[in-house]
Biopython code that builds the backbone (N, CA, C, O; Angstrom):
import numpy as np
from Bio.PDB.StructureBuilder import StructureBuilder

atoms = [
    (1, "MET", "N", (212.141, 217.009, 202.516)),
    (1, "MET", "CA", (213.721, 217.566, 203.127)),
    (1, "MET", "C", (214.918, 217.685, 202.008)),
    (1, "MET", "O", (216.090, 217.927, 202.297)),
    (2, "ARG", "N", (214.515, 217.513, 200.939)),
    (2, "ARG", "CA", (215.807, 216.921, 200.414)),
    (2, "ARG", "C", (215.384, 218.366, 199.437)),
    (2, "ARG", "O", (216.320, 218.851, 198.802)),
    (3, "ARG", "N", (214.084, 219.007, 199.322)),
    (3, "ARG", "CA", (213.666, 219.493, 198.271)),
    (3, "ARG", "C", (214.517, 220.981, 199.250)),
    (3, "ARG", "O", (215.346, 221.782, 198.818)),
    (4, "ALA", "N", (213.955, 220.897, 200.519)),
    (4, "ALA", "CA", (214.208, 222.114, 201.565)),
    (4, "ALA", "C", (215.738, 222.960, 200.712)),
    (4, "ALA", "O", (216.074, 223.898, 199.989)),
    (5, "VAL", "N", (216.471, 221.200, 201.844)),
    (5, "VAL", "CA", (217.874, 221.478, 201.280)),
    (5, "VAL", "C", (218.190, 222.161, 199.505)),
    (5, "VAL", "O", (219.136, 222.942, 199.397)),
    (6, "VAL", "N", (217.580, 221.903, 198.558)),
    (6, "VAL", "CA", (218.043, 222.791, 197.184)),
    (6, "VAL", "C", (217.060, 223.747, 197.276)),
    (6, "VAL", "O", (216.211, 223.817, 196.388)),
    (7, "PHE", "N", (217.046, 224.518, 198.250)),
    (7, "PHE", "CA", (216.366, 226.178, 197.384)),
    (7, "PHE", "C", (217.319, 226.935, 199.015)),
    (7, "PHE", "O", (217.451, 228.158, 199.073)),
    (8, "ILE", "N", (217.748, 226.238, 199.909)),
    (8, "ILE", "CA", (219.500, 226.769, 200.954)),
    (8, "ILE", "C", (219.928, 227.809, 200.419)),
    (8, "ILE", "O", (219.576, 228.913, 200.835)),
    (9, "PRO", "N", (221.114, 227.596, 198.977)),
    (9, "PRO", "CA", (221.837, 227.874, 197.884)),
    (9, "PRO", "C", (221.053, 229.332, 197.970)),
    (9, "PRO", "O", (221.297, 230.392, 198.546)),
    (10, "LEU", "N", (219.978, 228.851, 197.101)),
    (10, "LEU", "CA", (219.195, 229.942, 196.417)),
    (10, "LEU", "C", (218.562, 231.206, 197.535)),
    (10, "LEU", "O", (218.673, 232.382, 197.186)),
    (11, "ALA", "N", (217.930, 230.871, 198.829)),
    (11, "ALA", "CA", (217.735, 231.527, 199.927)),
    (11, "ALA", "C", (219.349, 232.398, 199.802)),
    (11, "ALA", "O", (219.376, 233.440, 199.146)),
    (12, "ILE", "N", (220.335, 232.002, 200.316)),
    (12, "ILE", "CA", (221.675, 232.473, 200.914)),
    (12, "ILE", "C", (221.435, 233.043, 199.194)),
    (12, "ILE", "O", (220.210, 232.931, 199.234)),
    (13, "PHE", "N", (221.573, 233.308, 198.454)),
    (13, "PHE", "CA", (221.944, 233.825, 197.300)),
    (13, "PHE", "C", (221.006, 235.289, 197.370)),
    (13, "PHE", "O", (221.488, 236.405, 197.560)),
    (14, "LEU", "N", (219.531, 234.974, 197.163)),
    (14, "LEU", "CA", (218.768, 236.380, 197.659)),
    (14, "LEU", "C", (219.209, 237.132, 198.825)),
    (14, "LEU", "O", (219.697, 238.239, 198.594)),
    (15, "ALA", "N", (219.142, 236.795, 199.873)),
    (15, "ALA", "CA", (219.616, 237.559, 200.794)),
    (15, "ALA", "C", (221.113, 238.553, 200.726)),
    (15, "ALA", "O", (221.307, 239.736, 201.008)),
    (16, "LEU", "N", (221.907, 237.606, 200.283)),
    (16, "LEU", "CA", (223.065, 238.737, 199.456)),
    (16, "LEU", "C", (222.502, 239.318, 198.250)),
    (16, "LEU", "O", (223.127, 240.312, 197.881)),
    (17, "ALA", "N", (221.938, 239.137, 197.838)),
    (17, "ALA", "CA", (221.410, 239.980, 197.173)),
    (17, "ALA", "C", (220.709, 241.267, 197.102)),
    (17, "ALA", "O", (220.632, 242.068, 196.170)),
    (18, "ALA", "N", (220.113, 241.303, 198.522)),
    (18, "ALA", "CA", (219.588, 242.174, 199.023)),
    (18, "ALA", "C", (220.448, 242.904, 199.461)),
    (18, "ALA", "O", (220.599, 244.100, 199.211)),
    (19, "VAL", "N", (221.221, 242.069, 200.310)),
    (19, "VAL", "CA", (222.322, 243.495, 200.969)),
    (19, "VAL", "C", (222.612, 244.432, 200.208)),
    (19, "VAL", "O", (222.229, 245.586, 200.398)),
    (20, "PHE", "N", (223.511, 243.966, 198.995)),
    (20, "PHE", "CA", (223.956, 244.310, 197.806)),
    (20, "PHE", "C", (222.991, 245.293, 197.607)),
    (20, "PHE", "O", (223.343, 246.434, 197.906)),
    (21, "PHE", "N", (222.106, 245.172, 197.269)),
    (21, "PHE", "CA", (221.033, 246.259, 196.713)),
    (21, "PHE", "C", (220.655, 247.164, 196.990)),
    (21, "PHE", "O", (220.634, 248.224, 196.364)),
    (22, "PHE", "N", (220.173, 246.837, 198.284)),
    (22, "PHE", "CA", (220.166, 247.471, 199.561)),
    (22, "PHE", "C", (220.838, 248.594, 200.156)),
    (22, "PHE", "O", (220.253, 249.498, 200.752)),
    (23, "ARG", "N", (222.252, 248.507, 199.956)),
    (23, "ARG", "CA", (223.272, 248.782, 200.725)),
    (23, "ARG", "C", (223.872, 249.075, 202.076)),
    (23, "ARG", "O", (224.425, 250.114, 202.436)),
    (24, "ILE", "N", (223.610, 247.703, 202.919)),
    (24, "ILE", "CA", (223.006, 247.753, 204.226)),
    (24, "ILE", "C", (224.721, 247.804, 204.718)),
    (24, "ILE", "O", (225.610, 246.955, 204.639)),
    (25, "GLY", "N", (224.702, 249.152, 205.227)),
    (25, "GLY", "CA", (226.228, 249.143, 206.132)),
    (25, "GLY", "C", (226.761, 250.079, 205.973)),
    (25, "GLY", "O", (227.988, 250.026, 205.900)),
    (26, "GLY", "N", (225.948, 251.600, 205.823)),
    (26, "GLY", "CA", (226.411, 252.877, 205.412)),
    (26, "GLY", "C", (226.288, 253.410, 203.928)),
    (26, "GLY", "O", (226.131, 252.779, 202.883)),
    (27, "ASP", "N", (226.382, 254.461, 204.109)),
    (27, "ASP", "CA", (227.121, 255.430, 203.424)),
    (27, "ASP", "C", (228.320, 255.341, 202.346)),
    (27, "ASP", "O", (229.308, 256.065, 202.219)),
    (28, "HIS", "N", (228.027, 254.547, 201.830)),
    (28, "HIS", "CA", (229.592, 253.573, 200.243)),
    (28, "HIS", "C", (229.855, 255.250, 199.363)),
    (28, "HIS", "O", (230.529, 255.154, 198.337)),
    (29, "THR", "N", (229.475, 256.356, 199.646)),
    (29, "THR", "CA", (229.530, 257.438, 198.506)),
    (29, "THR", "C", (230.705, 258.103, 198.906)),
    (29, "THR", "O", (231.313, 258.865, 198.154)),
    (30, "VAL", "N", (231.181, 257.750, 200.494)),
    (30, "VAL", "CA", (232.589, 258.315, 201.060)),
    (30, "VAL", "C", (233.519, 256.997, 201.486)),
    (30, "VAL", "O", (233.344, 256.010, 202.200)),
    (31, "VAL", "N", (235.001, 257.707, 200.355)),
    (31, "VAL", "CA", (235.750, 256.079, 200.687)),
    (31, "VAL", "C", (236.563, 257.376, 201.537)),
    (31, "VAL", "O", (236.872, 258.522, 201.209)),
    (32, "PRO", "N", (236.764, 256.418, 203.019)),
    (32, "PRO", "CA", (237.680, 256.732, 203.897)),
    (32, "PRO", "C", (239.437, 257.133, 203.658)),
    (32, "PRO", "O", (240.225, 256.248, 203.993)),
    (33, "SER", "N", (239.801, 257.958, 203.301)),
    (33, "SER", "CA", (241.554, 257.728, 203.256)),
    (33, "SER", "C", (242.432, 258.690, 204.102)),
    (33, "SER", "O", (242.028, 259.824, 204.359)),
    (34, "ALA", "N", (243.657, 258.225, 204.543)),
    (34, "ALA", "CA", (244.098, 259.145, 205.755)),
    (34, "ALA", "C", (245.065, 260.466, 204.739)),
    (34, "ALA", "O", (245.762, 261.411, 205.107)),
    (35, "LEU", "N", (244.757, 260.055, 203.640)),
    (35, "LEU", "CA", (245.487, 261.129, 202.391)),
    (35, "LEU", "C", (245.298, 262.371, 202.122)),
    (35, "LEU", "O", (246.000, 263.351, 201.867)),
    (36, "ILE", "N", (242.955, 261.855, 202.359)),
    (36, "ILE", "CA", (242.984, 263.240, 202.258)),
    (36, "ILE", "C", (243.403, 264.250, 202.264)),
    (36, "ILE", "O", (244.409, 264.281, 202.971)),
    (37, "SER", "N", (243.017, 265.770, 201.549)),
    (37, "SER", "CA", (243.552, 266.939, 201.666)),
    (37, "SER", "C", (244.849, 267.101, 202.229)),
    (37, "SER", "O", (244.961, 268.021, 203.040)),
    (38, "LYS", "N", (246.075, 266.259, 201.926)),
    (38, "LYS", "CA", (247.216, 265.798, 202.401)),
    (38, "LYS", "C", (248.065, 266.865, 201.263)),
    (38, "LYS", "O", (247.273, 267.409, 200.493)),
    (39, "PRO", "N", (249.142, 267.144, 201.098)),
    (39, "PRO", "CA", (250.303, 267.479, 200.001)),
    (39, "PRO", "C", (250.619, 265.971, 199.376)),
    (39, "PRO", "O", (250.333, 265.053, 200.145)),
    (40, "ALA", "N", (251.185, 265.579, 198.051)),
    (40, "ALA", "CA", (251.580, 264.634, 197.612)),
    (40, "ALA", "C", (253.055, 264.353, 198.401)),
    (40, "ALA", "O", (253.820, 265.314, 198.480)),
    (41, "PRO", "N", (253.513, 262.921, 199.048)),
    (41, "PRO", "CA", (254.994, 262.744, 199.248)),
    (41, "PRO", "C", (256.319, 263.387, 198.202)),
    (41, "PRO", "O", (256.241, 262.855, 197.094)),
    (42, "GLN", "N", (257.169, 264.112, 198.272)),
    (42, "GLN", "CA", (258.033, 264.523, 197.399)),
    (42, "GLN", "C", (258.897, 263.856, 196.560)),
    (42, "GLN", "O", (259.928, 264.511, 196.716)),
    (43, "LEU", "N", (259.169, 262.927, 195.722)),
    (43, "LEU", "CA", (259.550, 262.194, 195.048)),
    (43, "LEU", "C", (259.868, 262.450, 193.787)),
    (43, "LEU", "O", (259.073, 262.565, 192.854)),
    (44, "VAL", "N", (261.593, 262.587, 193.732)),
    (44, "VAL", "CA", (262.235, 262.878, 192.600)),
    (44, "VAL", "C", (262.870, 261.314, 191.197)),
    (44, "VAL", "O", (263.752, 260.634, 191.722)),
    (45, "LEU", "N", (262.747, 261.148, 190.693)),
    (45, "LEU", "CA", (262.563, 259.781, 190.353)),
    (45, "LEU", "C", (263.585, 260.590, 188.754)),
    (45, "LEU", "O", (263.269, 261.590, 188.109)),
    (46, "PRO", "N", (264.991, 259.530, 188.534)),
    (46, "PRO", "CA", (264.969, 259.720, 187.347)),
    (46, "PRO", "C", (264.319, 259.319, 186.502)),
    (46, "PRO", "O", (263.254, 258.719, 186.643)),
    (47, "ALA", "N", (265.207, 259.761, 184.850)),
    (47, "ALA", "CA", (264.801, 259.487, 183.475)),
    (47, "ALA", "C", (265.410, 257.819, 183.808)),
    (47, "ALA", "O", (266.262, 257.579, 184.664)),
    (48, "LEU", "N", (264.774, 256.811, 182.948)),
    (48, "LEU", "CA", (265.225, 255.702, 182.695)),
    (48, "LEU", "C", (265.980, 255.290, 181.107)),
    (48, "LEU", "O", (265.828, 255.720, 179.963)),
    (49, "GLU", "N", (266.748, 254.353, 181.664)),
    (49, "GLU", "CA", (267.648, 254.485, 180.924)),
    (49, "GLU", "C", (266.700, 252.955, 179.688)),
    (49, "GLU", "O", (266.124, 251.875, 179.816)),
    (50, "GLY", "N", (267.020, 253.676, 178.894)),
    (50, "GLY", "CA", (266.859, 252.928, 177.130)),
    (50, "GLY", "C", (265.348, 253.114, 176.972)),
    (50, "GLY", "O", (264.965, 252.782, 175.850)),
    (51, "ALA", "N", (263.960, 253.749, 178.156)),
    (51, "ALA", "CA", (263.703, 254.273, 177.624)),
    (51, "ALA", "C", (263.522, 255.585, 177.744)),
    (51, "ALA", "O", (263.873, 256.229, 178.732)),
    (52, "ASN", "N", (262.709, 256.267, 176.289)),
    (52, "ASN", "CA", (262.765, 257.191, 176.442)),
    (52, "ASN", "C", (261.487, 258.184, 177.181)),
    (52, "ASN", "O", (260.370, 258.571, 176.836)),
    (53, "THR", "N", (262.046, 258.277, 177.945)),
    (53, "THR", "CA", (261.210, 259.461, 178.635)),
    (53, "THR", "C", (261.668, 260.438, 180.216)),
    (53, "THR", "O", (262.546, 259.939, 180.920)),
    (54, "PRO", "N", (261.118, 261.594, 180.602)),
    (54, "PRO", "CA", (261.788, 261.873, 181.119)),
    (54, "PRO", "C", (262.236, 261.650, 182.526)),
    (54, "PRO", "O", (262.638, 260.553, 182.917)),
    (55, "ALA", "N", (262.200, 262.142, 182.874)),
    (55, "ALA", "CA", (262.652, 262.090, 184.925)),
    (55, "ALA", "C", (261.237, 263.367, 185.612)),
    (55, "ALA", "O", (260.546, 264.354, 185.361)),
    (56, "LEU", "N", (261.606, 262.301, 186.618)),
    (56, "LEU", "CA", (259.271, 263.051, 186.945)),
    (56, "LEU", "C", (260.143, 263.680, 188.202)),
    (56, "LEU", "O", (260.813, 262.860, 188.830)),
    (57, "ASP", "N", (260.198, 265.086, 188.634)),
    (57, "ASP", "CA", (259.953, 265.971, 189.425)),
    (57, "ASP", "C", (259.298, 266.850, 189.584)),
    (57, "ASP", "O", (258.890, 267.635, 188.728)),
    (58, "PRO", "N", (259.001, 266.847, 191.275)),
    (58, "PRO", "CA", (257.683, 267.589, 191.209)),
    (58, "PRO", "C", (257.402, 269.288, 190.858)),
    (58, "PRO", "O", (256.385, 269.980, 190.807)),
    (59, "ALA", "N", (258.787, 269.532, 190.660)),
    (59, "ALA", "CA", (258.616, 271.243, 190.660)),
    (59, "ALA", "C", (258.434, 271.757, 189.168)),
    (59, "ALA", "O", (258.590, 272.857, 188.638)),
    (60, "SER", "N", (258.109, 270.727, 188.791)),
    (60, "SER", "CA", (257.468, 270.862, 186.935)),
    (60, "SER", "C", (256.126, 270.899, 186.899)),
    (60, "SER", "O", (255.565, 271.598, 186.055)),
    (61, "PHE", "N", (255.188, 269.913, 188.102)),
    (61, "PHE", "CA", (254.510, 270.059, 188.403)),
    (61, "PHE", "C", (253.553, 271.167, 189.349)),
    (61, "PHE", "O", (252.323, 271.119, 189.317)),
    (62, "LYS", "N", (254.276, 272.112, 190.145)),
    (62, "LYS", "CA", (253.964, 272.947, 190.704)),
    (62, "LYS", "C", (253.106, 273.989, 190.772)),
    (62, "LYS", "O", (253.799, 275.003, 190.690)),
    (63, "GLY", "N", (251.988, 274.272, 190.875)),
    (63, "GLY", "CA", (250.472, 274.791, 190.636)),
    (63, "GLY", "C", (249.908, 274.574, 189.133)),
    (63, "GLY", "O", (249.750, 275.539, 188.385)),
    (64, "ASN", "N", (249.573, 273.060, 188.683)),
    (64, "ASN", "CA", (248.892, 271.959, 188.077)),
    (64, "ASN", "C", (248.103, 271.351, 188.648)),
    (64, "ASN", "O", (248.984, 270.646, 189.141)),
    (65, "VAL", "N", (247.282, 270.975, 189.032)),
    (65, "VAL", "CA", (246.216, 269.639, 189.250)),
    (65, "VAL", "C", (247.089, 268.686, 188.042)),
    (65, "VAL", "O", (246.965, 268.879, 186.833)),
    (66, "THR", "N", (247.862, 267.776, 188.574)),
    (66, "THR", "CA", (248.499, 266.371, 187.662)),
    (66, "THR", "C", (248.065, 264.860, 188.436)),
    (66, "THR", "O", (248.114, 264.764, 189.662)),
    (67, "ILE", "N", (247.612, 263.633, 187.496)),
    (67, "ILE", "CA", (247.440, 262.488, 188.431)),
    (67, "ILE", "C", (248.797, 261.664, 187.688)),
    (67, "ILE", "O", (249.372, 261.652, 186.599)),
    (68, "VAL", "N", (248.831, 261.430, 188.161)),
    (68, "VAL", "CA", (250.126, 260.410, 187.956)),
    (68, "VAL", "C", (249.728, 258.677, 188.482)),
    (68, "VAL", "O", (249.388, 258.506, 189.653)),
    (69, "ASN", "N", (249.803, 257.529, 187.564)),
    (69, "ASN", "CA", (249.538, 256.202, 187.265)),
    (69, "ASN", "C", (250.387, 256.080, 187.964)),
    (69, "ASN", "O", (250.911, 257.178, 187.773)),
    (70, "VAL", "N", (251.249, 255.418, 188.959)),
    (70, "VAL", "CA", (252.024, 254.787, 189.706)),
    (70, "VAL", "C", (252.218, 253.479, 189.276)),
    (70, "VAL", "O", (253.331, 252.999, 189.059)),
    (71, "TRP", "N", (250.869, 252.727, 189.110)),
    (71, "TRP", "CA", (250.581, 251.057, 188.654)),
    (71, "TRP", "C", (250.459, 250.655, 187.374)),
    (71, "TRP", "O", (249.966, 249.622, 186.920)),
    (72, "ALA", "N", (251.201, 252.026, 186.582)),
    (72, "ALA", "CA", (251.195, 252.064, 184.989)),
    (72, "ALA", "C", (252.299, 250.771, 184.433)),
    (72, "ALA", "O", (252.476, 250.586, 183.229)),
]
sb = StructureBuilder()
sb.init_structure("model")
sb.init_model(0)
sb.init_chain("A")
sb.init_seg("    ")
for serial, (resi, resn, name, xyz) in enumerate(atoms, 1):
    if name == "N":
        sb.init_residue(resn, " ", resi, " ")
    sb.init_atom(name, np.array(xyz, "f"), 0.0, 1.0, " ", f" {name:<3s}", serial, name[0])
structure = sb.get_structure()
């Protein structure tokens, strides 16, 4: 009985590994989002004081594909 209890964590791990390996649960290449194909919100930010950074104005990005990292 004790030997069987020792293998329970191993069995749980192998079951989870199989789930992740076979990707059970749908197509994970599609990321659902409510913002796909919608324009970015218009946001004008002033230049930061003390830092040598320009202001952020959407007009300066018009006509270009731009990625803005807001978490940086």
